C-alpha positions, 0 to 999 in steps of 0.5 A, spaced: 555 861 653 549 866 652 544 864 658 540 859 661 533 855 661 530 853 667 524 848 668 520 845 674 519 838 675 516 834 680 520 829 684 521 822 680 520 826 673 528 827 673 528 822 667 522 825 664 524 831 660 517 831 657 514 832 663 518 838 665 514 845 666 518 851 663 519 857 668 521 862 663 518 864 656 525 867 654 532 865 655 534 867 662 540 872 662 541 873 669 543 869 675 537 870 679 530 868 677 523 867 680 518 861 679 512 865 679 507 859 678 510 856 685 504 860 689 499 856 685 502 849 685 498 843 689 502 840 695 508 836 693 515 835 692 519 839 687 525 840 683 528 845 678 533 843 672 537 848 669 541 848 663 546 853 660 545 855 653 550 856 648 550 859 641 547 855 635 542 853 641 546 848 644 545 846 651 548 843 657 546 837 661 541 839 666 543 841 673 538 839 678 536 843 685 535 840 692 528 837 693 523 843 695 517 841 699 510 845 698 505 844 704 500 849 704 498 850 711 491 852 712 486 855 718 478 856 718 474 862 718 468 861 722 462 866 724 455 868 724 451 873 720 446 877 724 441 882 722 442 889 725 435 891 727 433 884 731 439 881 732 436 874 729 440 870 724 441 871 717 441 865 712 443 865 705 448 870 706 454 870 702 461 870 706 467 871 701 474 871 703 478 874 697 481 870 692 480 864 696 472 862 695 465 863 699 460 860 703 453 861 704 450 861 711 445 856 714 439 857 718 443 859 724 447 864 720 453 860 721 458 859 716 465 856 715 471 857 710 478 853 710 483 858 707 491 858 707 494 861 713 496 869 712 492 875 712 485 875 708 479 880 707 473 877 708 466 880 706 459 878 707 453 880 702 446 879 702 440 881 698 437 887 701 443 888 706 449 893 706 455 889 705 460 888 710 468 888 709 473 886 714 480 887 712 487 884 715 484 878 718 489 873 720 489 866 720 494 861 723 495 854 722 490 849 724 486 854 728 479 857 728 479 865 727 472 868 728 469 873 724 462 875 726 458 880 721 452 884 723 448 887 717 443 893 716 438 894 711 439 898 705 437 905 705 431 904 702 429 898 706 430 902 712 425 907 710 420 902 709 421 898 715 419 903 721 422 902 728 417 898 732 421 898 739 426 902 742 432 897 743 440 897 744 442 892 739 450 892 741 456 893 738 460 890 733 466 888 733 466 885 740 472 885 743 475 890 738 481 894 737 481 900 735 474 902 734 467 899 734 460 901 732 454 901 737 447 901 734 441 902 737 433 903 735 429 909 737 421 908 737 419 915 739 423 922 738 426 924 745 432 925 749 438 920 748 444 919 752 449 914 750 455 913 755 461 909 757 463 907 764 469 903 766 468 897 771 469 902 777 463 906 774 466 912 772 464 915 766 470 915 761 466 918 755 459 921 753 458 919 746 451 921 745 447 927 749 442 930 744 435 930 742 434 925 736 428 923 732 425 916 731 430 911 727 436 907 727 442 909 729 450 907 729 455 910 733 463 909 732 467 909 738 474 910 737 477 907 744 478 914 747 476 918 752 472 925 752 479 928 752 482 924 746 486 919 750 486 912 748 483 907 753 487 901 756 485 894 754 479 891 759 472 891 760 467 897 759 460 898 760 456 902 755 449 905 757 443 907 753 438 911 756 431 915 753 426 918 757 422 911 757 428 906 756 435 904 759 439 898 757 447 897 759 451 892 755 459 890 756 464 891 751 472 889 751 477 893 748 483 889 747 491 891 745 
């Protein structure tokens, strides 16, 4: 005996060798072998046949494996895509799950994608906007996983479209761990303060306290207080204040 040859077959094809699919281009000389085509197979019931190969290309009768059922479990990634500058829905954005497909947002900015269970990379892209990607999105069987996007204009369009109103646009993602991005628009130059408070009203982090020119801003909050200590999970309030404007929103830090 000089080696082995192996084939994959669907249940019921045991007596139809012409339908068997070889799982190796070369003769197998080890006692272990990987069927690399398994991940791309449709759901079904499969077996493997192995024949011993002897000199002069003489082969034994096949030995058949047990039945193996392949059933790919799926979940659904859903969410919305919104414009950063006014928080309005963004229709026509393309949301792609790497290696699995894509979906186009409807007039409400909503999308849905059915994907295999596992960890995925999800990207939203639209003409005139900076693409946004989220990694390590966990999809569980028969469950909905929400991934929302907030997309800002590309640099050139940011320059073309001036800020017409001072506004605190909110943070994304929310809930978050370990960090989130807070965005705001400033119509007129002036002193800006962006502060974070716990539910007791205690100041835990000063994010911005400076004079700023008119424009659009993003501030990344890393879930730590002013001393660099990680904050515990829970609800926090962040307050955006200028000389003529003040707004407060909630965010949730989760473990």
